[in-house]
Residue, then its C-alpha position, 0 to 999 in steps of 0.5 A: m980154849r976149845e977144852i974150856s968151851a967143851t967144859k962149859r957145854a958139858t956143865r950146861d948140859a948136866q945142869f939142864e938134865a938136873f933141872i929135869d931130874r928135880i921135876k921128876e923128884s917133885g912129882g912132875e909127870i913127863t909127857l914128852d921128851e924129844t930132840v929134833p934137828l934145827y935147820t936153815d935154808v941157803g938157797m936151794q940147800e938145807f943145813e943143820v945148824g943145831t938141835e931143839r930138845v922139848v920137854e912137856f910135863s905136868v906139876n899140880h894140874t899145871d902143864f909146862h913146855l920147856s924148850r932148849k935150842t942149841e945153835t952150833h952154826i950161824l948163817q952169815g952174809s947176804g946174797h950170793q955170799k951166804h955161808i955157815n960158820e960154826l959157833d964156839p961156844p954154841r948159843i943156847n936159848i931155854v924157854l919155859k911156858r906154863k898153862s893151866e889144864t883148863s887154859n889154852d893160853w901159854q905164859v912165858m916164865d922164868l926158870e928160877d920161878m919154877f922151884 
């Protein structure tokens, strides 16, 4: 089953990249594209539990913020019994926000409403 999970993950990564390529094709200007690690605290220690990729872009005088969190591990237990378990397949959460260039308020929108 690991092969199926790896295939699903590769497909989701390819779909996310295709979405970004579609933004570029529609005339969008990407202003930020970075990947940072996600951490969780367990007592006095800090563990990496995944990554977050943030892509900011502008299309037709509207700013967008696309965030993709990929959690590969999860914290379980309580008290002195906390431990980190690997997630297979990883949990992925994608959030798309928009705001006009004249506004400071971000609004969450559905990915399918983008195009």
